[in-house]
C-alpha positions in Angstrom: 102.8 240.5 -175.6 101.0 237.5 -174.1 103.3 234.6 -173.1 103.4 232.4 -176.2 105.0 229.5 -174.4 102.1 229.5 -171.9 99.6 229.9 -174.7 100.9 226.9 -176.6 101.1 224.5 -173.7 99.0 221.4 -174.3 95.6 221.3 -172.8 96.5 218.3 -170.5 99.9 219.9 -169.8 98.2 223.1 -168.7 95.6 221.3 -166.6 98.4 219.4 -164.8 100.3 222.7 -164.2 97.1 224.3 -162.8 96.4 221.3 -160.6 100.0 221.5 -159.3 99.5 225.3 -158.8 102.5 226.1 -161.0 100.2 228.2 -163.2 96.9 229.7 -162.2 93.8 229.4 -164.2 93.4 233.2 -164.0 96.9 233.7 -165.5 96.1 231.3 -168.4 92.7 232.9 -169.0 94.1 236.4 -169.0 96.8 235.3 -171.4 94.2 234.0 -173.8 92.2 237.3 -173.7 95.5 239.3 -174.2 96.2 237.2 -177.2 92.7 237.5 -178.6 93.0 241.3 -178.2 96.4 241.3 -179.9 95.6 238.9 -182.8 92.0 238.3 -183.4 91.3 241.7 -184.9 92.9 240.1 -188.0 91.9 236.5 -187.6 88.2 236.9 -186.8 87.9 233.5 -185.0 85.7 234.7 -182.2 82.2 236.1 -182.7 81.4 236.6 -179.0 83.7 236.9 -175.9 82.5 235.9 -172.4 85.2 237.6 -170.4 83.3 238.4 -167.3 82.0 234.9 -166.7 85.4 233.4 -167.8 87.4 235.3 -165.3 84.9 234.3 -162.6 85.2 230.7 -163.6 89.0 230.9 -163.5 89.0 232.4 -160.0 86.6 229.7 -158.9 88.8 227.0 -160.4 91.9 228.3 -158.6 90.0 228.5 -155.3 88.6 225.0 -155.7 92.0 223.5 -156.6 93.5 225.3 -153.7 91.1 223.5 -151.4 91.9 220.1 -153.0 88.7 220.0 -154.9 90.1 219.0 -158.3 87.5 218.0 -160.9 89.7 216.5 -163.6 92.0 217.3 -166.5 90.0 220.3 -167.8 89.7 222.0 -164.4 90.7 225.7 -164.9 91.6 225.2 -168.6 90.4 227.9 -171.0 88.4 226.6 -173.9 85.9 227.9 -176.5 82.8 226.6 -178.3 81.5 226.9 -181.8 78.6 229.3 -182.0 76.1 226.5 -182.6 76.2 225.7 -178.9 74.0 227.5 -176.5 75.5 229.3 -173.6 73.0 230.9 -171.2 72.7 234.6 -171.6 74.7 234.7 -174.8 73.4 235.0 -178.4 73.6 231.8 -180.5 73.9 233.3 -184.0 75.0 230.0 -185.8 76.7 232.2 -188.5 73.3 233.7 -189.4 73.4 237.4 -188.3 70.1 238.4 -189.8 68.1 235.4 -188.5 69.6 234.6 -185.1 70.8 238.0 -183.9 68.3 238.1 -181.1 68.5 234.5 -180.2 69.8 234.8 -176.6 70.1 231.3 -175.0 68.0 230.8 -171.9 70.0 227.8 -170.8 73.3 226.0 -171.6 73.6 223.3 -174.2 74.6 220.0 -172.7 78.2 220.2 -174.0 78.5 223.6 -172.3 76.9 222.2 -169.1 79.5 219.4 -169.1 82.4 221.8 -169.7 81.2 223.9 -166.7 80.8 220.8 -164.5 84.4 219.8 -165.4 85.6 223.2 -164.2 86.7 224.4 -167.7 86.8 228.1 -168.4 84.7 229.1 -171.4 86.3 232.1 -173.2 83.6 232.6 -175.8 81.8 231.6 -179.0 83.7 230.8 -182.2 82.7 231.9 -185.7 81.4 229.5 -188.3 79.9 229.4 -191.7 76.2 230.3 -192.1 74.1 227.6 -190.6 77.2 225.3 -190.6 77.0 224.9 -194.4 80.1 225.7 -196.5 80.1 229.5 -197.0 80.1 232.3 -194.5 77.3 234.8 -194.6 78.3 237.9 -196.6 77.9 240.1 -193.5 80.5 238.0 -191.6 84.2 238.6 -191.5 85.7 235.2 -192.5 88.1 233.6 -190.1 91.7 233.8 -191.5 94.1 230.9 -191.7 96.8 231.8 -189.2 99.5 230.0 -191.2 98.9 232.0 -194.4 96.1 234.5 -194.9 95.9 233.7 -198.6 94.4 230.3 -197.9 91.1 228.9 -196.8 90.5 228.3 -193.1 88.1 225.4 -193.6 84.4 225.0 -193.0 82.2 225.1 -191.1 84.2 225.1 -187.8 86.5 227.7 -189.2 86.7 229.8 -186.0 87.4 226.7 -184.0 90.3 225.7 -186.2 91.8 229.2 -186.4 91.5 229.9 -182.6 93.0 226.5 -181.7 95.9 226.8 -184.1 96.6 230.4 -183.2 96.9 229.8 -179.4 93.7 231.7 -178.7 92.2 228.8 -176.7 93.6 225.4 -175.5 90.8 223.4 -177.1 87.5 224.0 -178.8 84.3 222.4 -179.9 83.4 222.0 -183.6 80.7 220.1 -185.4 80.8 217.8 -188.4 78.0 217.0 -190.8 80.0 216.6 -194.0 83.6 217.2 -192.8 83.3 220.4 -190.7 85.7 219.3 -187.9 88.1 217.6 -190.2 88.4 220.2 -193.0 89.4 223.0 -190.6 91.8 220.6 -188.8 93.3 219.9 -192.2 93.6 223.5 -193.2 94.8 224.9 -189.8 97.1 222.1 -188.7 95.1 221.0 -185.6 93.7 217.7 -184.4 90.0 216.8 -184.1 87.7 213.9 -183.3 84.4 213.3 -185.0 83.1 210.6 -182.6 80.4 208.0 -183.3 77.0 209.5 -184.0 75.3 210.0 -180.7 78.5 209.8 -178.6 78.0 213.5 -177.8 74.7 215.1 -177.0 73.4 217.6 -179.4 70.8 219.2 -177.0 71.1 222.9 -177.3 73.1 222.7 -180.5 71.6 224.3 -183.6 71.0 221.7 -186.2 72.1 221.5 -189.9 71.1 217.9 -190.5 69.7 215.9 -187.6 70.9 212.4 -188.7 74.3 213.6 -189.8 75.4 216.2 -187.2 78.2 215.3 -184.8 79.7 217.5 -182.1 83.3 217.0 -181.2 86.6 218.3 -179.9 89.4 220.2 -181.7 92.8 220.7 -180.0 96.5 220.5 -180.7 97.0 216.8 -179.9 95.1 213.6 -180.0 95.5 213.2 -176.2 94.0 216.7 -175.6 91.1 215.8 -177.9 90.6 212.6 -175.9 90.4 214.6 -172.7 87.7 216.9 -174.1 85.7 214.0 -175.6 85.8 212.2 -172.3 84.3 215.3 -170.7 81.5 216.0 -173.2 80.4 212.5 -174.2 77.7 210.4 -172.6 74.0 209.8 -172.1 71.8 212.8 -171.9 68.1 212.8 -170.9 67.7 216.0 -172.9 68.8 214.2 -176.1 67.2 210.8 -176.6 69.6 210.2 -179.6 72.6 210.4 -177.2 73.9 206.8 -176.9 73.2 205.0 -173.6 76.6 203.4 -173.4 79.5 204.0 -170.9 82.2 206.5 -171.8 85.6 205.0 -171.6 88.7 206.7 -170.3 90.2 207.8 -173.6 93.5 208.6 -171.8 94.1 205.2 -170.4 97.1 203.4 -171.9 98.5 206.5 -173.6 102.3 206.5 -173.9 102.5 202.7 -174.5 103.6 201.1 -177.7 101.1 199.8 -180.3 101.8 196.1 -179.8 98.6 194.2 -180.6 97.0 197.1 -182.5 96.0 196.1 -186.1 96.1 199.0 -188.6 94.6 198.7 -192.0 95.8 200.5 -195.1 94.4 200.4 -198.6 97.0 202.1 -200.8 94.6 202.2 -203.8 92.0 204.1 -201.7 94.8 206.4 -200.5 96.0 207.1 -204.0 92.9 207.4 -206.2 91.8 211.1 -206.4 94.7 212.0 -204.1 97.8 214.1 -204.9 101.0 212.1 -204.5 102.3 214.2 -201.6 99.3 213.4 -199.4 99.5 209.7 -200.3 103.2 209.8 -199.4 102.4 211.3 -196.0 100.0 208.4 -195.2 102.6 205.8 -196.3 105.1 207.5 -194.0 102.5 207.6 -191.2 102.0 203.8 -191.6 105.7 203.3 -191.2 105.7 205.4 -188.1 103.0 203.3 -186.6 104.7 200.1 -187.6 107.8 201.3 -185.8 105.6 201.9 -182.8 104.7 198.3 -182.7 101.4 198.1 -184.7 100.7 195.3 -187.1 100.0 196.8 -190.6 97.5 194.9 -192.6 96.7 195.5 -196.3 92.9 195.9 -196.8 90.4 196.6 -199.5 88.3 199.5 -198.5 84.7 199.7 -199.8 83.9 202.2 -202.5 82.5 205.5 -201.1 81.2 206.8 -204.5 77.5 205.9 -203.9 77.4 206.9 -200.3 79.0 210.3 -201.1 76.4 210.9 -203.8 73.6 209.9 -201.3 74.8 212.5 -198.8 73.5 215.2 -201.2 70.0 213.6 -201.0 70.0 213.6 -197.2 71.7 216.7 -195.9 69.7 219.3 -198.0 66.2 218.1 -197.1 67.2 217.7 -193.4 68.6 221.3 -193.6 65.3 222.5 -195.1 63.4 220.8 -192.3 65.7 222.4 -189.6 65.0 225.8 -191.1 61.3 225.3 -191.7 60.3 228.2 -189.4 62.3 230.8 -191.3 62.8 229.4 -194.8 61.5 230.2 -197.3 59.5 232.8 -195.3 62.6 234.9 -194.7 64.7 233.8 -197.7 65.9 237.3 -198.3 67.8 237.1 -195.0 69.7 234.0 -196.0 73.2 234.1 -197.6 73.6 232.3 -201.0 75.2 229.2 -199.6 72.7 228.3 -196.9 69.8 229.4 -199.2 71.0 227.0 -201.9 71.2 224.2 -199.5 67.7 224.8 -198.2 66.3 225.2 -201.7 67.9 221.9 -202.8 66.2 220.3 -199.8 62.8 221.4 -201.0 63.5 220.0 -204.4 64.6 216.6 -203.1 61.9 214.0 -203.5 60.9 211.6 -200.8 61.9 208.7 -203.0 65.4 210.1 -203.5 65.7 210.6 -199.7 64.6 207.0 -199.0 67.0 205.6 -201.6 69.8 207.5 -200.1 69.2 206.1 -196.6 69.3 202.6 -198.1 72.7 203.3 -199.7 73.8 204.7 -196.3 72.8 201.5 -194.5 74.5 199.3 -197.1 77.7 201.3 -196.8 77.6 201.1 -193.0 77.5 197.3 -193.3 80.4 197.2 -195.7 82.3 199.6 -193.5 81.7 197.5 -190.3 83.0 194.4 -192.1 86.4 196.1 -192.6 86.8 196.1 -188.8 86.5 192.4 -188.5 90.2 192.2 -189.1 91.6 195.6 -188.1 91.2 198.2 -185.3 92.1 201.4 -187.1 92.3 202.4 -190.8 94.7 205.1 -192.2 92.8 207.1 -194.8 92.9 210.5 -196.6 90.9 213.4 -195.4 91.4 215.5 -198.5 92.3 215.1 -202.1 94.8 217.9 -202.4 96.3 220.8 -200.5 94.1 223.5 -198.9 92.4 225.7 -201.4 93.4 229.4 -201.6 90.9 232.0 -200.7 90.7 233.0 -204.4 90.0 229.4 -205.4 87.3 229.0 -202.7 85.6 232.3 -203.8 84.7 230.6 -207.2 84.3 227.2 -205.7 81.1 225.4 -206.9 81.4 226.5 -210.5 82.0 222.8 -211.4 79.6 220.0 -210.6 82.5 218.0 -209.1 83.7 220.7 -206.7 81.5 219.9 -203.7 81.7 216.1 -204.0 85.5 216.4 -204.3 85.7 218.6 -201.2 84.0 216.2 -198.9 84.9 212.9 -200.8 86.9 211.6 -197.8 84.9 213.1 -195.0 81.1 212.9 -195.7 81.0 209.1 -196.0 81.9 208.7 -192.4 79.2 211.1 -191.3 76.8 208.9 -193.3 78.2 205.8 -191.5 78.1 207.6 -188.1 81.5 206.2 -187.3 84.4 207.8 -185.5 87.4 209.5 -187.1 90.5 211.3 -185.9 92.0 214.1 -188.0 95.8 214.5 -187.7 98.3 217.1 -189.2 100.9 215.5 -191.4 103.0 218.2 -192.9 103.0 221.6 -194.7 102.9 222.6 -198.4 105.3 225.0 -200.1 103.2 227.9 -198.9 103.5 226.9 -195.3 99.9 225.7 -195.1 99.2 222.5 -193.2 97.6 219.3 -194.6 96.8 216.0 -192.9 95.0 212.6 -193.0 92.6 210.8 -190.8 92.3 207.6 -188.8 89.0 205.7 -189.1 87.6 203.5 -186.3 84.7 201.0 -185.8 81.5 202.2 -184.2 82.3 203.5 -180.7 86.0 202.9 -181.4 87.3 206.2 -180.3 89.7 204.8 -177.8 92.1 203.1 -180.3 91.9 206.2 -182.4 93.2 208.3 -179.6 95.9 205.8 -178.7 97.1 205.4 -182.3 96.9 209.2 -182.9 98.9 209.8 -179.7 101.6 207.3 -180.7 101.9 209.0 -184.1 102.2 212.4 -182.5 104.8 211.3 -180.0 107.0 210.2 -183.0 106.3 213.3 -185.1 106.1 217.1 -184.6 103.7 218.4 -187.3 101.2 219.2 -184.6 103.7 221.4 -182.7 104.4 223.9 -185.4 103.1 227.4 -184.5 101.8 229.9 -187.0 103.8 233.2 -187.2 101.3 235.8 -186.0 101.5 239.6 -186.4 99.3 242.0 -184.3 
């Protein structure tokens, strides 16, 4: 069986070991493929493997490092990407087997280009829900939560969450439009960053909602996520919406205490709609951060009710626009979840869409004002524990189901502001849960610093799922 200790090394830890030539990139890459062969027949996290190119990339990385040509922390490290991201010569299905099954990419997406430039080894493409909405297409085998197969693996970056948690890659890319990095992080016990909107280029990434989509890293620690974000972020001529601002060193200052960092916490916001166990985990996290030197400041967080409702007048019409070429012309090829989203988009009036954008801008202003006094906010990312598979199979039967699912995630896609999702514990079924840190616009650096401090004092992110071949 593949070496589990090697498989669960941190991304930065492995990168340092490869640089020091204590481990070869080839060895790490082959360990990943051995584990994929052993476990993914039951987990279904990958939809396409890129073994031939990955092994060539690993050999090249070892050769370059041997010559002293080290490219940075990801050099030689095996990673994987959500199957929204184009990789030259590989199908981008976007979870839509009947629509995209012949969509072979003619060039790399910018995030894949940046991975390659950093010397990372790309293992393959990870499964997702259809079109990055909430449900998998009926023809797709749904990725399985590696901690407990009876429970949901999250959406839409389900494969990314499962593969990262199961030690089938050292880090991955997900995307987040309403919570699709953070929900799989919550369910699978991994860490993820949804950066500021535009921090990461979306060139060559299939769209769900142009003004809401974010691409970001998922890994097993905040520091590892910071390393990936630093690699993929930045200006991109191929995407005019990519922000033209410098990318900081997200790893600078890690390992220090949090003296001078101001952390806001609204206990009422962390309690309303939230089960007591999750609120308790946030209160405990606040005390961990206080012990690390942070100043804890009580705050009053703005209501997210209106902006949450407004999300449902923005995402569906933008989804319908993104699928204009194939929907409704090929509606029969769409699964029920994506079909419903596109149909709702066609039903949304221009007035409703305009009003929703106004609500969005008002919330962004209210949100920005919170950060006049604090650097980071501790907040929920879910109302309750992860749903069971049976519960999710009937999800949507109540009008409140979808708003409740993304109550604590979608508002920050609407604001376009950064968040860091962190594991915080496990329920009685052994399924992870967590919370998130919120930051000001372009405030990813303090999120990584605070998340790293929390994880240096806790071990929730280190718990491995018990896998059976």
